[in-house]
N, C-alpha and C positions, 0 to 999 in steps of 0.2 A: 350837575357839571358833567360835560362830555370829555372824554379822553381820546386822543388819537391812538392808533395802533391796534394790533389784533385783527382777527378776521371778522369778528362780530362787532363791527363799528357802529351798528345802528342801535346798540344798547347804551344805556346810561351806566357808566362805570363808577365804582367806589375808587376814588383816586387819592390815596393817602399821601400827605406831604407834611412837613414840619408844621406842628400846631393844629393838624386836622384832628378832630375828635376821634376817639377809639370806637370800634364797633359796638353797637348796642348790646350785643350778646357775645360772650367769650366761651369758646368750646373748652371742655376739660382736656381732650385729647384729639388731635388731627393726625390720621395715619395716611401717609403718601407712600404708595408702592411704586418702586422704580425697578430697573432691570438689572443693574450691576451693583456691586459693592463700591464703596467710595475709594477703596484700595489705600488711601492714606488720609489722615485727618488734617495734615499740613496743607494749607491752601496754596502754598508756593510750589507743590510738587506735582499736581494733576490738574487737568482742565477738561476732562470728559464730562458728559452731560450729568451723570449721576452724582459725581463729586461736586459739580458746581451747584447743583440744587442744595446740597448740605452747606456749602460754603456761603451761599447767598443769605442764609439765615443766621449763621454764627458770626460772619465777618462783614465788614463794609469795605468798599473801595473808595478811591478819591472820586470817581465817577460811577454812575450807574447806567444801565440801559433802560430807556423809557419805553412807554407802550407805543411810541412812534418810531422805535428802533433807533433812536439817537441817544448819544450820551447826555445824561442830566446830572446835576449837582448831587453829591453824596457827602463824603467827608470833606471834599473841597466845595465851598459854597459858591465860588466863582473862579474864573481864570481869564487870562488874557495873554496874547503874544506880545512880548516886548520887541522881538525881532524874529526872523525866520527860524531860528534855532533855540529860542528862549521862551519858555512858558512860566508864567508866574501864577501860582495857586494860592488863593485865600482860603484857609482852613476853617472848618466849623468850630467855634469856640465850645469849651466846656465838655467835650466828648472824652469819656473815659473807657478803658478796657474793662472787661468783666472782673479783673482782679484789682481794679482801682487805679491802675497806671494811666497817666494822661496820654492822650493822643496829641501830637504836635508836629512841627516841621522836622524835628530831629527823628521822629518816628518814620516819616516819609523817606528821608535820607537813608536810614538804616534798612527799610524794606527794599528799596531799589538796589542798594549795595549787596544785600543778601541774595537778591535774585540774579545779580551779575557775577557773583562769586564763582570762579571757574570750577566746573564739575558738580556744583550743587544741585542745579536744576536745568539740565540741557534744554528741555522744552520751553521753560520760561526765559532762559538766557537769550534764546533766539528772538522772543518777543520784545525784549528790553535792550537788545544790543545796540539800538540806535542812540541810547542815552549816554552821554559823556560824563555828566556829573549832576549832583543835586546840591544846591546851595541853600543853607538855612539863613534867611534874612532876619527873621525873628520867630518867636514860637508859633505865630499864626500865618506865616508866609514862607513858602518854599518855591524855589526856582529850579526848574528842570531844564538842563542845557542838553541839547541833542548834537550828535556829530554832524548831522545833515538835517534839512527841513523834514519833519515827520508829521504828515497830516493825520496820522492815526494814533497820535499819543493819547488822546482822551479815550478812544476805544480800548487801547491797550490797558489803561488803568481801570476800566470797568471789569476786566477779566482777572485782576489781581487784587486780593483783599489784604488789608493791613493787619500786621501781627505786632505784638508789644515788644519793644526793643529790650528793656531791662530784663523782663521775664525770659526771653530767649538767651540773652547774654549770660544770665546767672545759671540757667539750667541746661543750656545746650540745644542744638537744633531738634533733637529727638523729642523734646518736650511738647512740640506743636503737633506731634503724631500721637502722643501719649495723653496729654491733657491740654488740648488746644484752648487758646483764649483769644477772643475777638471783641469787636465793639457792636456787634449786630444785635437784633431783637431777641435772639435766643442764645442761651449758654449751652455748651456741650456737657452732657451728662455721662453718656456711655456709648461705646461702639463694640458691638459683637460681630466680629468679622464674618462677611458673607451672610449676615442675618438682618441686622438693623442698626441704626444710629438713633439715639434718644437725645432730644433737646428740651430745654426748659426755658420758659419766657422770663425775660428780665423784668424787674419792677416797672421800669420806664425806658423808652427808647426815643430818641430825638425824632425819628421818622413818624412814628404811629402812636406814641404814647404806649398803651398796652396792646400787644399783639392779639390777634383774633382767636388764639388757642393758648392754653396754659402749657401745653406739652405737644411737641411734634415728634412723631416716630417716622423715620424714613426707612421703609421696609424693602428688602431685596427679594423680589419674586422674578426670577430670570425668564420663565416660560409664560407665554401669552395666556393660555387657558386658565391656569391657576391664578394669574393676576386679575383677569376678568371675573372669575369666580369670587375672588376676594371682595371685589367691588359689589357684586350682586348679593353676597351674604352679610355685607357690612363689616367684614374684617379690615377692609381699606376704605377710606373716604374719597381719595383721589388716586387714580392710576395713570401712569404714563404709558404711551405707546399701545393704544388700542388697535388691534388688527382690523383692516377694512371690513372683513366679513362679520365682525362683531358690532359694527356701528349701528346698523339698523335695529338688531335685537335690543341693544342698550337703550336707544332712543324710544322704543315702544314701551319700555318699562317706565311707568309714572314716577317712580322713586329715583331714577337715574337720568343723567344727561351726559352729552359729549361736547367737547370743544375742539374745533379745528384751528390749528395755528400754522403760520407760514413755516416753511422748511429752511434750515441752514445746512442740512446734510447734503453731501454731494457723492452718492454712491457711484462707483464706476469700476471699470476693468482696466487696470494699468498694464501697459505692454512694455516689457523689459527689452532693452537693447544691449544687455550685458555681454551676450555671446554672439559670435558670428552666426549668421543664419537668416531665416526668413523675416524675423521680426524687426531687423534693421532696414527692411525695404518699406518705404512709405506706402507703396501700392498694396502690400500685404496688410499693413495696419488699417488702410482704408477698407480693404476687403472684409476685415473682421467687423467693421462698422456696418457695412452693407448687408452682412449675413444675418444679423439679428433683428427679428421682428419685435422691437421694443414696444410698439403700440399694442400688439397683441398680448404681451406679458402684462402691460399695465391693465389692460381691459379685463383679462382673465384671472390674474392673481390679486389685483388690487381694486377691482370693480370700478376702474376709471377714476379713482380718487387721485391717483398720482399723474404726473405730467412729464412726458419726455422732455429733456432739455438738450439743446444743440451742442453745448461745449462744456467748459469746466466750471461754470458758476450757475447758481440758482437765482431766480429773479429777484429775491430780496437783497442780494448782495450788490453793493455799489460796483459799477463796471459792467454789469450784465448787458448783453447786446440784444435788444428786442428784435433786431432785423436778421439775426442769424437763423438759418434753417437747419434742422436735424438731417443727418444722413438717413435717407429713406430705406425701407426694407427692399433690398434688390439682390436676391441671391444670384441671378444671372450676371449682374455686374460684379459681384464678389468673385465669382468663378473666373470671369475674364481677367480681372486684375491679378488673381493668383497665377493664372497661366502666363500673363505677361511678365510676371516676376520670376518665372521658372518653376512654379509649383502647380502644374495642371492637375496633379493628383492629391494635392493638399500636403499636409505634414502633421507631425505629432507635436504637442505642446503640453507642458505642465501648467495646471490651472490651480494656483493656490488660493484658498479661501479662508479668511479669518473670520472668527465669530464676532460679529458686531452687535448682535441682539436685535437686528432689524426684522420686521415681520416678513415671514416667508422667504427668508434669505436662502435656505437650503433649496427651496423649490425654484427660485429665480436663477440661482447659480447653475442648477441642472438644466433649466430652460435655455440659458445662454449656451451651455455646452452642447445641447441638442441641436440648436440652430447652426452652430459652427461645424458640427459633424456633417450636416447636410451639404456643406460646400467643400468637405474633404478635410477639415481641420479637426483632428482628433484630440480633444482636450481632456487630459486626465486630471480629475479634481482631487486635490490634496488638502484635506481640512486641517486647520490649525486652531488651537484653543483660544488664543487672543492675538490681537493685532500687535500689541506691545511685544509679546514673546516672539512672534513670527519675525518682527523686524530686527530684533536682537539676534536671532538665529540666522536669518538671511544675510545680514550684514557682516557676520562673523568671518574674519579673514578676508574681508573685502570681496565676498562672493555673493552672488544671487541677490534678489530673485532672478531666475533665468527664463521664465516663460511669461504667462500672464497671471495677474493676481488681483483679487477684489480688495478694494479699499473704500472707505467712507469718511473722508476728511470733512470737517465742519467749518463753515464760514462764520466763526464765532464773533469776529469783530464787525460782521455785516459788510465787509469790504473785500474786493477782489484780491487784495494783497494777501489775505488769509490763505488763499488757495494758490495763487500764482507764484508767490515767493517760495514757499517750501516745496511745492509740487513740480515746479517747472524750471527753476534755475538749473544751469548746467552742472553735470556730475564732474567732480574734480578728483581724479585718482589719487593725487598727492595728499590731499586733506580728507578724502573719503566723505566729503560733504557735497550735498546737491540732491537732485531728484532721485526717486527710487527706481527710475527706469534706466538710469545710466546713460542718458543721451547728452549731447552738448549742442547747443544752438546759441552762439554769441549774439546773434540779432535779437533773439527773444530775450536773452539776458538783459540787453540794452532797454527793452521795453518795460520789463518787469522792474528793473532798477528805476527807471524814469517815473513809473507809476508810484513807487514806494516814496520818492522824495520830492514829488511835484505838489505844491500846495493848492494850485488852482483846480477846483472840481471838474470844470468843463474840459480842461486840458487832460486831466487824469483819465476821464472816461474815454476820450479818443484814443489815449495810449492803450488802455485796457481792451478796447474793441479791436485794435490792431493785433494785440497779443493773442486774444481769444480766436481770432481768425487764423493766425499762424498755428495755434494749438490744434484747431479743428482740421486745417489742411494737412498737417503733419500726422494727424490721427494718433497722437501720443496716448490717448485713452480709447477704449471702447466706451462711448458715452451712453449713459443710461437715463435716469429720470430724477426729478425732485421727489422727496418723500415728505409730505406734510405731516405735522405732528398731531396726533389725536390723543386727547386727554378724556378721561371719563371721571365723573364725580357723582356723589350722593346728594340728591336734592332734599333728603331728609335732614341733613346736617348743614348743607351749603346753599345759599341762595344763588351764588354765582362764583365762578373762578376766572381769573384773567391772566393766564400764563403769557410770558414774554418768550416767544419761540419754544425752546426746549426747557425753559426754567420756570419754576413756580416759587414765588416769593411768599413769605408769610402774609405780607400786607396785600397781597393780591387775592386774598380769599375772603369772601363774605359769608359769615355764619347765617344760617336760616333763622 
C-alpha cells in the first residue's frame, strides 16, 4: 500500500489505520532526541514542536494530520457541514481514557469550553475563538457551531488533544500538568524537567493495536553536536533537527539514515513600527530586504538545502503564491532607497534575537547584521533566552519591540491563516492586540479576515495572494527562507520512519 505525503514518496509506507495489524517486531525502548523541553504536560497550554511530539503519543484529537498533510479521522470517525457554520462530528465508539473514563460528546464540549475559558490558554483561545458553542446531540454526536464560516476547523482540531472531563473537574487544571491522562497509544509515566519525558505503551489502541515500542523516551538535547553524537553512539534512536553539514556524514554511515521533510517554519526578521523613525518608511523596509544576500547565506551556511522564500508563507502552506519573486540582493538599490527616505548615511537599530533552536541561528543572525552594515544600517544584536519570555518583556507596558527582531512562527495548520492572522492584522493600541510590528493596514485586515471566513478554496487562494503581495510590497518583514526538517535515525533499530513535517508519531516508526 502506498501513502501520500512526505518527501520520500517513492517508498512503500507502513500506513497504520484502525484494524491494521501491529508491527512484526516491538522494540523495548525508543529514544527520540528533541531540542527543547515540553514546558508543560497539559496539551492545551503549548503548541511548539517538541511539546506536540509528546502530545501526539499520549493524546488524540478529533482529527489528525495525514501524510498528505490533510486532516484525517481520529477520535471523530466522520464529519459533515449541516450549513456554513455548523459541523457535525460522529465520534469513534468505545474509546476510553487511560484512567478508564469514557470519551464521548460531552468530552468534546468540555474540552472546547476549557480552551475558551478567559485567561486559561491565550494561545489556544485565539485558535478556537471562532467557535460559538458545542452541542451534545447524543453520546456519539457533537455539533460545533462557529460564529462565522470557518474553513479551518478540522485543522484546528488536529492541533488540540482531548483531555478527560471528570478527571480534570475532580482534580483541577493542574492535574494535567502533573499526571496527564489521554486516549493515545502511550501513557504518561514521568517528566524530568529539561531532561526527558517517559511514556509507556497501552495494552491496545484503536489506531495500531500494540504500538511499535513498549516504552518511548523523549530526550532533551538542545545543542546540535551532542544530539548528533547521541545518534551515532546509540544513545538516541531518532533525532530531530539534523544540521545541514551533518547530513552527508550521517548518510555515509551504514547504520544511520536521514529523512528530509517539508518545512512549516517561517523564519524572518520582523520590522517594528512602534517608534517614529526610519522603520516607518516603506522605502527603508524595502532597503533592508535588498541589502541582504539571502542566497549566499543559504548556500554557505545551509549548503543549499534551504530555499529563499519571497514572502510570509512557505510552499507547503495553503495560499502560497508560486508566482511571487523574492527581493534580489541589490545593495546599490538599498542605498538609493535609504537616501530617498532621508538616511543617506544609514542609521542605528536594535536587532533582538530570540533563541529558537534552529541550526546556525547565531551565524545567520550575524550574517544578516553584517549585510545591513554594508549599506549603513548598524544593527546591534541583543540575544534573548526564549521567544516566549522576550514577547512578555517586550509587550510589558505596551512597549516595544522597537527595532528589528528575529522570529520563526510555524504554519502548523498548513494554511496561510496560521501566519497572516496573528502576524499581520493591525495593531490596536486600546486592546494591545495585533501584529508584533505595531502597524495598521485596514485594507490588509479586510483580506486577512476574508481569507479566514471564506469557504471556497479557490477564492481563498486569490485573497491570500493579494494579501501576500501587499505584505511583500510594504516589506513588513525582512523575508528569509524555508527550513526543511531533517531527521536522523538508527537503521539498526528502525527500518524506516515517516515524520509528518515536524512531528513523529509512534505509529510512524517501523522497527527493523
